[in-house]
N, C-alpha and C positions, 0 to 999 in steps of 0.2 A: 504494500500500500504506500502511496506517495505521501509526502508531508502535507498536512492540512493548511488551509488558509488561516491566518492569525489576525485578530482584531484586538486592539488595546483601548481600555477606557479606565478612567480614575473614578473611584466611588466618591460621590459627593455627600456632604453632610445630610442633606434633605432626603437621601435615599435610604437612610438608616432608621431603624425603629427604636423603641424605648429600651430594647436590650443592647443597643449600640452595634447592631449588625445590620447588613443589608436586608431590608424588608423583603420577604419572599415574593411578593407581587412584582417587585422591581425587575426580577429576572425575566419576566415576559418582555419588558422594555429592552433589557440587555440583549435578549435573543433577537428581537426585531432589529436592533441596531447592527448586530453582528451579521445577520443574514442579509440585510440591506447592503452592507459593505461588501459582502461576499458576492452578491449579484452584480454590484457595481464593478467589482474586479473581473467578473465574467464578461463585462462589456454591456451591461443592461441599464446603466445609469440614465441615459436619455430616454429609453423606452419606459422606464418606471415613472419618470417625471411627466412624460406626455400621456401616460396611461395606455400606450400601445401594448405594454406588457402589464397585465393585470391578473392578480390571483387572490384567492381567499384562503385564510387559515381555516382548516377543518378539524385539526386535532393537534394538541400540544401536551406532551407529558414531560414533567420535570422531576428530577430526583436530587435532593439536597444531601450533601455528605458532611459539609463543614461550613462555617460562617466566613463571610467576607466582611471587612470593617471599613469605616470611614478612612479615606485617603489611600486605600490599597489600589494598586494598579492591577486591574484584571486583564488576563489574556484569554480571549475566547478563540477556540478553534472551531471551524465550520467545515463539514464534509457532506457530500451527497450520500445518502443511504440507498435510495431507490428512485427510479423514474418510471412511472406507469404511463397509461394512455393519456390521462388528463391530469394526473397528479404527480407530485414529487415530494420526497421526504428528505429533510436535512437534519443532521445532528450538530449539536453545539455543546462544547464543554468549556467550563470556566475554571481557571486557576489563578492564584496570585502569580503575576508575571515571574517567570523563571523558576517556579516551583512545580513539582510533579503532582501534588495532591489535587484531584479534581474536587472542586467545591460544589459544583452543580452541573448536571447534564440535562439536556433537553432534546427531544425529538419533535420536530414540527412537520406536519403534513399540510401541503397547500394544493389547491385545485386551481388550474389555469382557467380563467374565464374571459369571455368577450366583455370588454369594458361597457359597451352600450346596453347589452341585454343581460349581463351577468350569468349567461348560460355557459356550461362547461365547454371547453374546446380542447382539442388534442395538443399535446406538447409537440411543437415542430421539431423536425430532425436536427436542426442546428442547435436548438436549445437543449435537446436531449444530449447531444455530443458535448456541449459546454458544461452542462451539469455533471456529466459523467467524468469529464476531464478535471473539473474543479479549478481551483486556483492554488496549486501546490506551492508552498514556500512564500506566497505573497503575504506581506505584513503591513498593516496600516493602523494608524491610531484614530482617535475620535474625530480628528480634523481631516482625515483622509491622507495623512502624510506617513511616510516610512519612518518608524521610530528609530531613534539613535541607538546604536549598540552600547 
């Protein structure tokens, strides 16, 4: 298996709960950010902005293993798990940057839809190929820049 796509973000104070850890609901936002950047790395930034590429989340399962805290820099890895006829599934794992321990993992399933009618549509061959290839070794931060080593 090739190296995954990597996305980095810093935990902000307002994302933490009374226990001083990242509130569990925030991981839905984090997954969305990481997957958006993954799709942008695949070359779909303009199509997402214009709604030429439109999809709906139909399933998301998260598993928490350890907490993240205020000011931690999180490293999310994103990989394609499956590509079906009208759907695709992406996995996302979060770690404190540079550490091996997975804090949270998520699998998200999307269905590709027509923007005007919201009816399902087939995953085109070029998108299937890009999703299956992924963005191995690409690393971007919250601003879309390559993080410094």
